[in-house]
C-alpha angles and dihedrals in degrees: 000000000000122000126218136170120244090244092052090047090057090053096045103029096131093049093046091048090054091050091051097045105035103025093038089230113152119212130212109212117208132193119195088351094303123115110248110165143353123227112213135179110257092244092054091047093050092048090050091047091050091052090047092052091050090051091050089049090053093046092050093064129074119241089251092056091045089053089052090053091050092049091049090046093228096141125085114242095259094052091041090056091053091048091050090052090051093049092055 
């Protein structure tokens, strides 16, 4: 992950946007030496958001209900692996 100051980002926004989108290079933007935001490619953001929603789904169910889902085989393999880790 590349780092850039907020001031430098303002000067080079077009270039940074191309790095993020086409080179899939995330940027950590700092102000006064402190991390403020991260710039991500939309595909990376959507993948992260999808994983976050699956994790919330898993956390919203009791272990008993999760066990029922596993027994009924309603979860896709990726989610099932996370559920299994949580049940251990």
